[in-house]
C-alpha positions in Angstrom: -0.5 -0.2 -0.1 1.6 3.6 -0.9 2.3 6.3 2.0 -0.1 9.2 1.2 1.1 12.8 2.2 -0.3 15.9 2.4 1.6 19.0 1.4 0.4 21.2 4.0 2.0 18.5 6.3 4.6 18.5 4.4 8.0 20.3 6.5 9.3 22.4 3.8 5.5 23.8 3.2 5.8 25.3 6.8 9.1 26.8 6.8 9.6 31.0 6.2 12.7 32.4 4.8 13.2 35.7 3.6 16.4 37.5 2.1 16.7 41.6 2.0 19.9 43.5 2.1 20.3 47.1 4.1 22.3 49.8 3.8 24.0 49.4 7.1 27.1 47.6 7.7 27.0 44.4 9.0 28.2 45.2 12.8 24.9 47.9 13.6 22.4 45.1 12.2 24.0 42.7 14.3 23.2 45.2 17.3 20.2 46.3 16.2 18.9 42.2 16.5 20.1 42.4 19.8 21.1 45.4 21.5 17.1 46.2 23.2 17.3 49.8 23.2 18.0 49.8 19.3 15.5 46.7 19.2 12.1 48.3 20.9 13.0 51.2 18.3 11.9 49.4 15.2 10.5 45.5 16.1 7.3 43.9 15.1 4.9 44.8 12.5 4.4 48.7 11.0 1.7 50.1 14.1 2.9 47.6 16.5 4.7 49.6 19.3 7.3 47.7 21.9 6.0 48.1 25.8 9.0 45.3 26.5 12.0 44.2 25.4 14.0 42.2 27.5 17.3 40.4 26.5 20.6 38.2 28.0 22.7 37.1 24.5 24.3 34.7 24.7 24.0 30.8 23.9 20.6 29.9 26.9 20.2 33.1 27.5 16.4 33.9 26.6 14.4 36.6 25.4 10.9 37.9 25.9 9.2 40.8 23.7 6.0 42.3 24.3 4.2 44.5 21.3 0.9 46.7 21.2 -1.1 45.8 17.9 -3.0 49.3 16.8 -6.6 47.8 18.1 -4.7 48.2 21.6 -4.2 43.7 21.8 -0.8 43.0 23.7 1.5 40.0 21.5 4.5 38.1 23.5 7.3 36.3 22.0 9.1 34.9 24.0 13.0 32.6 23.0 15.8 30.6 24.4 19.0 31.9 21.9 20.7 29.0 20.7 24.2 30.4 19.2 24.8 33.9 19.0 28.1 35.1 16.6 29.0 37.8 16.0 28.8 39.2 13.9 27.1 37.0 11.9 24.3 34.9 13.1 22.0 34.0 15.8 19.7 31.1 16.6 16.9 30.7 19.0 13.6 29.7 19.4 10.7 31.7 18.7 7.4 31.4 20.5 4.4 33.1 21.2 3.0 33.7 25.2 0.3 33.9 26.8 0.6 36.4 29.6 2.3 34.1 32.5 5.0 32.9 29.9 2.9 29.7 28.7 3.2 28.6 25.0 0.0 29.7 22.6 1.0 28.2 19.5 3.9 25.3 19.1 7.5 26.9 18.9 9.5 27.4 15.9 13.3 27.7 15.6 14.3 31.3 14.0 17.9 31.4 12.0 19.1 35.3 10.8 22.8 35.3 9.6 24.1 38.7 7.9 26.4 38.7 5.1 28.9 41.8 4.8 28.6 43.0 1.4 30.9 45.5 1.7 29.0 48.4 3.8 26.0 46.7 2.8 24.1 43.3 4.4 22.1 40.9 3.5 20.2 39.1 6.0 18.8 35.8 5.3 16.0 34.9 7.7 14.8 31.7 7.9 12.2 30.4 10.8 10.8 26.5 10.6 9.0 24.4 11.2 5.2 26.3 11.5 2.0 24.0 12.4 0.6 25.4 8.9 1.2 27.5 5.6 -1.1 29.8 7.3 0.6 30.6 10.4 3.6 30.2 7.7 2.2 33.1 5.8 1.1 35.5 8.1 4.5 35.3 10.0 6.0 36.7 6.2 3.7 39.0 5.9 4.6 40.6 9.6 8.7 39.8 9.1 8.2 41.8 5.7 7.1 44.5 7.9 8.9 44.2 10.5 12.0 44.3 8.0 10.6 47.8 6.6 10.2 49.1 9.5 14.4 47.7 10.6 15.5 49.2 6.9 13.8 52.6 8.4 15.7 52.5 11.4 18.4 51.5 9.7 18.7 55.2 7.3 18.2 56.9 10.8 20.7 56.0 12.7 
């Protein structure tokens, strides 16, 4: 009997990959992701406001972000850093949580790599494995908007 499979459940369909070039040096882009006072200035989709951002950027260290949507809803995100290679790469878990820190969605792994392009930086974002293609697509929209905000922040500093 042949094995059955569904494209909607295959991990490759539930993986998000985004690549973007920023007109900023790699060291600055890395700091924008790993220093809370910088990250608070751009994090989240357009219109969201960061109300809390805590990070302990080291393997085994954790992070926590609470942001408020334009409608006034709080969105909480947390994770643990698995790998930090300054200024080239970081890997962390990524999970949405309730106000008590309990996960509300399945955990994914976020990998961000930064490639030096002689004063510019290519950012490659890889996040997987989402519970559904819909969840992946929602994150793609959120990340695209967030990276637009990051580009604007990098232009200002």
